[in-house]
C-alpha positions as CSV (number, residue, x, y, z in Angstrom):
1,X,-20.1,-35.9,-57.8
2,X,-21.6,-32.8,-56.5
3,X,-20.0,-31.0,-53.2
4,X,-21.8,-31.5,-50.4
5,X,-23.7,-28.1,-49.5
6,X,-23.0,-26.9,-45.8
7,X,-25.9,-25.9,-43.5
8,X,-26.8,-22.2,-43.3
9,X,-25.8,-20.6,-39.8
10,X,-27.9,-20.7,-37.1
11,X,-28.4,-18.2,-34.4
12,X,-25.3,-16.3,-36.0
13,X,-25.3,-12.4,-34.5
14,X,-25.8,-9.9,-37.6
15,X,-24.5,-7.2,-34.8
16,X,-28.4,-6.2,-34.7
17,X,-29.0,-5.6,-38.5
18,X,-31.0,-7.4,-40.9
19,X,-29.6,-8.8,-44.3
20,X,-29.7,-6.2,-46.8
21,X,-32.2,-8.6,-48.7
22,X,-34.8,-7.8,-46.7
23,X,-35.8,-5.9,-43.4
24,X,-38.4,-8.5,-42.5
25,X,-36.0,-11.2,-41.9
26,X,-33.9,-10.0,-38.5
27,X,-31.2,-13.0,-36.6
28,X,-31.2,-11.3,-33.2
29,X,-27.5,-11.0,-32.2
30,X,-26.2,-13.7,-30.0
31,X,-24.4,-11.3,-28.2
32,X,-27.5,-9.1,-27.4
33,X,-28.5,-10.5,-24.2
34,X,-30.9,-7.6,-23.1
35,X,-34.6,-8.4,-23.7
36,X,-38.0,-7.4,-22.2
37,X,-37.0,-7.2,-18.4
38,X,-34.4,-4.7,-19.3
39,X,-36.7,-2.9,-21.2
40,X,-39.5,-2.6,-18.3
41,X,-36.7,-1.6,-16.1
42,X,-35.7,1.1,-18.2
43,X,-39.4,1.7,-19.0
44,X,-40.3,2.3,-15.1
45,X,-37.4,4.9,-14.8
46,X,-40.2,7.4,-16.5
47,X,-42.7,7.4,-14.3
48,X,-40.5,7.1,-11.5
49,X,-38.8,10.3,-12.7
50,X,-42.1,12.3,-13.3
51,X,-43.0,11.3,-10.1
52,X,-40.8,12.4,-8.1
53,X,-41.1,15.5,-9.9
54,X,-44.4,15.9,-8.6
55,X,-43.2,15.1,-4.9
56,X,-41.1,17.6,-5.0
57,X,-43.2,20.4,-6.2
58,X,-46.0,18.8,-3.4
59,X,-43.4,19.6,-0.4
60,X,-41.9,22.8,-2.2
61,X,-44.6,24.6,-3.8
62,X,-42.8,28.1,-3.7
63,X,-40.3,26.2,-6.1
64,X,-40.1,28.6,-10.0
65,X,-41.9,26.7,-12.4
66,X,-39.6,26.9,-15.4
67,X,-36.0,26.8,-13.9
68,X,-37.8,23.4,-12.2
69,X,-39.1,22.3,-15.5
70,X,-35.8,22.4,-17.1
71,X,-33.7,20.7,-14.5
72,X,-36.0,18.0,-14.3
73,X,-36.7,17.4,-17.9
74,X,-33.0,17.3,-18.3
75,X,-32.6,15.6,-15.3
76,X,-34.8,12.9,-16.4
77,X,-33.6,12.4,-19.9
78,X,-30.6,11.8,-18.9
79,X,-31.2,9.7,-16.4
80,X,-33.3,7.2,-19.0
81,X,-29.9,8.2,-21.6
82,X,-27.8,6.4,-19.1
83,X,-29.4,3.4,-18.2
84,X,-30.0,2.6,-22.1
85,X,-26.3,3.1,-22.5
86,X,-25.8,0.9,-19.3
87,X,-28.0,-2.1,-20.8
88,X,-25.8,-1.6,-24.4
89,X,-22.7,-1.7,-22.1
90,X,-23.1,-4.5,-19.5
91,X,-25.9,-7.0,-21.9
92,X,-25.4,-6.2,-25.3
93,X,-22.6,-5.0,-27.9
94,X,-21.7,-2.0,-26.5
95,X,-22.6,0.0,-29.2
96,X,-26.1,2.0,-29.6
97,X,-26.1,1.2,-33.4
98,X,-25.3,-2.4,-33.1
99,X,-28.0,-2.9,-30.1
100,X,-30.9,-0.3,-30.8
101,X,-29.6,1.2,-34.4
102,X,-29.0,4.6,-33.7
103,X,-27.6,5.8,-36.8
104,X,-27.7,8.5,-39.2
105,X,-27.8,8.8,-43.5
106,X,-28.6,11.7,-45.5
107,X,-31.8,10.5,-46.6
108,X,-33.5,10.4,-43.1
109,X,-33.2,14.0,-43.0
110,X,-36.3,14.5,-45.6
111,X,-38.1,11.1,-44.6
112,X,-37.8,13.0,-41.2
113,X,-39.2,16.1,-42.4
114,X,-41.9,14.4,-44.5
115,X,-42.9,12.0,-41.8
116,X,-43.3,15.3,-39.1
117,X,-45.6,17.0,-41.5
118,X,-47.6,13.9,-41.5
119,X,-48.0,13.9,-38.4
120,X,-48.7,17.5,-38.0
121,X,-51.7,17.0,-40.0
122,X,-52.6,13.9,-38.6
123,X,-52.6,16.0,-35.2
124,X,-55.1,19.0,-37.1
125,X,-57.2,16.3,-37.8
126,X,-57.2,14.3,-34.2
127,X,-57.7,18.1,-32.8
128,X,-61.0,18.7,-34.8
129,X,-62.1,15.2,-34.4
130,X,-62.1,15.6,-30.7
131,X,-63.2,18.8,-30.8
132,X,-66.5,17.6,-32.5
133,X,-66.7,14.6,-29.6
134,X,-66.6,16.8,-27.0
135,X,-68.1,19.5,-27.9
136,X,-65.2,22.3,-26.9
137,X,-61.3,22.8,-28.2
138,X,-58.5,22.0,-26.3
139,X,-58.0,24.2,-23.5
140,X,-54.1,24.4,-24.2
141,X,-51.0,22.9,-26.1
142,X,-49.7,19.5,-24.3
143,X,-46.8,20.8,-23.5
144,X,-46.2,25.1,-22.5
145,X,-42.9,26.9,-22.3
146,X,-42.4,30.3,-21.2
147,X,-40.6,32.8,-23.1
148,X,-37.9,33.5,-20.6
149,X,-34.4,32.3,-20.9
150,X,-35.8,28.4,-19.0
151,X,-38.4,28.2,-21.3
152,X,-36.1,29.1,-24.1
153,X,-33.6,26.5,-22.6
154,X,-36.4,23.9,-22.0
155,X,-37.7,24.1,-25.7
156,X,-34.3,23.7,-27.5
157,X,-32.6,21.3,-25.0
158,X,-35.0,19.5,-23.6
159,X,-38.2,19.5,-26.5
160,X,-36.3,19.7,-29.7
161,X,-32.7,18.0,-29.1
162,X,-33.2,15.4,-26.2
163,X,-36.6,14.3,-25.6
164,X,-36.6,13.1,-29.2
165,X,-33.3,11.0,-29.3
166,X,-33.6,9.4,-25.9
167,X,-37.0,8.7,-26.5
168,X,-37.3,7.1,-29.8
169,X,-33.5,5.5,-28.3
170,X,-36.1,3.9,-26.0
171,X,-39.5,2.9,-28.0
172,X,-38.3,2.3,-31.3
173,X,-34.8,0.9,-30.0
174,X,-34.8,-0.5,-26.9
175,X,-38.7,-1.6,-26.6
176,X,-39.1,-2.1,-30.3
177,X,-36.5,-4.4,-30.5
178,X,-36.8,-5.9,-27.2
179,X,-40.2,-7.3,-28.3
180,X,-39.5,-8.1,-31.5
181,X,-36.3,-10.2,-30.7
182,X,-38.5,-12.2,-27.4
183,X,-40.7,-13.6,-30.5
184,X,-38.5,-14.3,-32.7
185,X,-36.2,-16.0,-30.1
186,X,-39.2,-18.3,-29.2
187,X,-39.7,-19.6,-25.6
188,X,-36.6,-19.5,-23.5
189,X,-35.1,-18.9,-26.6
190,X,-35.1,-21.8,-28.4
191,X,-36.6,-21.0,-31.8
192,X,-34.2,-22.0,-34.6
193,X,-33.0,-18.9,-36.7
194,X,-33.6,-17.5,-38.6
195,X,-37.6,-17.3,-37.8
196,X,-39.4,-18.1,-40.4
197,X,-41.5,-15.5,-42.3
198,X,-44.6,-15.8,-40.7
199,X,-42.9,-15.2,-37.3
200,X,-40.5,-12.5,-39.0
201,X,-43.9,-10.7,-40.1
202,X,-45.6,-11.3,-36.8
203,X,-42.9,-10.4,-34.4
204,X,-42.5,-6.7,-36.3
205,X,-45.8,-5.8,-36.3
206,X,-46.6,-6.6,-32.6
207,X,-43.5,-4.8,-31.3
208,X,-44.3,-1.7,-33.1
209,X,-47.4,-1.7,-32.1
210,X,-46.8,-2.6,-28.0
211,X,-43.8,0.5,-28.0
212,X,-46.7,3.1,-29.7
213,X,-49.3,2.3,-27.4
214,X,-46.5,2.7,-24.7
215,X,-45.2,6.1,-26.3
216,X,-49.3,6.8,-26.5
217,X,-50.3,6.1,-22.7
218,X,-46.9,7.3,-21.3
219,X,-47.7,10.9,-23.1
220,X,-51.2,11.2,-21.6
221,X,-50.5,12.9,-18.0
222,X,-49.9,16.5,-20.4
223,X,-53.5,16.5,-20.9
224,X,-54.8,16.5,-17.1
225,X,-58.8,17.7,-16.9
226,X,-58.9,18.0,-20.7
227,X,-60.5,15.8,-22.8
228,X,-60.4,17.1,-26.0
229,X,-56.8,17.5,-25.5
230,X,-56.3,13.7,-24.0
231,X,-58.5,12.0,-27.2
232,X,-56.3,14.4,-29.6
233,X,-53.1,13.5,-27.9
234,X,-53.9,9.9,-27.5
235,X,-54.5,9.4,-31.0
236,X,-51.5,11.7,-32.2
237,X,-48.9,10.0,-30.2
238,X,-50.2,6.2,-31.1
239,X,-49.9,7.3,-35.3
240,X,-46.7,9.1,-34.6
241,X,-44.8,5.7,-33.0
242,X,-46.6,3.5,-35.4
243,X,-45.5,5.8,-38.2
244,X,-41.4,6.3,-36.4
245,X,-41.7,1.9,-35.9
246,X,-42.7,1.6,-39.3
247,X,-39.7,3.4,-40.7
248,X,-37.1,2.4,-37.9
249,X,-38.0,-1.2,-39.3
250,X,-38.0,-0.4,-43.3
251,X,-34.9,1.4,-42.4
252,X,-33.3,-0.8,-39.7
253,X,-32.1,2.7,-38.1
254,X,-33.4,5.4,-35.2
255,X,-31.9,8.0,-37.8
256,X,-35.8,9.2,-40.0
257,X,-37.6,8.9,-36.9
258,X,-35.3,11.3,-34.5
259,X,-35.6,13.7,-37.5
260,X,-39.1,13.5,-37.3
261,X,-39.7,13.6,-33.7
262,X,-37.0,16.8,-33.7
263,X,-39.0,18.9,-36.6
264,X,-42.7,17.9,-35.0
265,X,-41.6,19.6,-31.3
266,X,-39.4,22.2,-33.0
267,X,-43.0,23.0,-35.3
268,X,-45.2,22.9,-32.1
269,X,-42.4,25.3,-30.2
270,X,-42.4,27.7,-33.1
271,X,-46.1,28.1,-33.1
272,X,-46.2,28.6,-29.3
273,X,-43.6,30.8,-29.2
274,X,-45.5,33.0,-31.9
275,X,-49.1,32.6,-31.0
276,X,-49.2,32.3,-26.9
């Protein structure tokens, strides 16, 4: 007489990571109570902080541009980071690694560098395509930094270090996982877990596309009145978002995406200081 086989667990938390056998088979952690409303609330801080910065410049037009840009960017990213930490502490597992995949391994360094170089090649192709479409090249880079102290601090602390970390935490961490978990859980969080394989694949694809489109849209303010830059920036940021989403889904962590983002921004800063 064979022993009874117990049924598989349903909805057991995996602390934010999928089983090692397959990164497609993800069970949303029961202790992660955050979701799409939390992601939307944190994302809303991005345009709010940007709008407040523009409003300040309208009220005080004589403000020195570069020092203000540095302080405004620094405080904006710190606000977003604080909001993400708040979501994890109050509605999650109190761990940025468990909740959003903030973890690094040595392999993330070469993968990230490779992704950054691939993204730069895509940027070159898209820049040429935008020039052909509009009949003129982009007038300027999407982000400019001066050669004074404020510009150097902005480049190093904000563009290369803090920006990539916070943006990947927001888009490939909070937004990607919130979207993916919402689909996996189903309406009213009633779907038995783990979800069927077809649902797992669909959830990963939709989550990658949603966060990538949002990532691209929220960067387009950097191309005012420049059609060529607008087209190029939209295509580049969308491509970067998809590449980073894929590597995050495959590895289950943000390490390679953060490295890629930082290296890509670093290359742009070095070229800008060298050529302008």
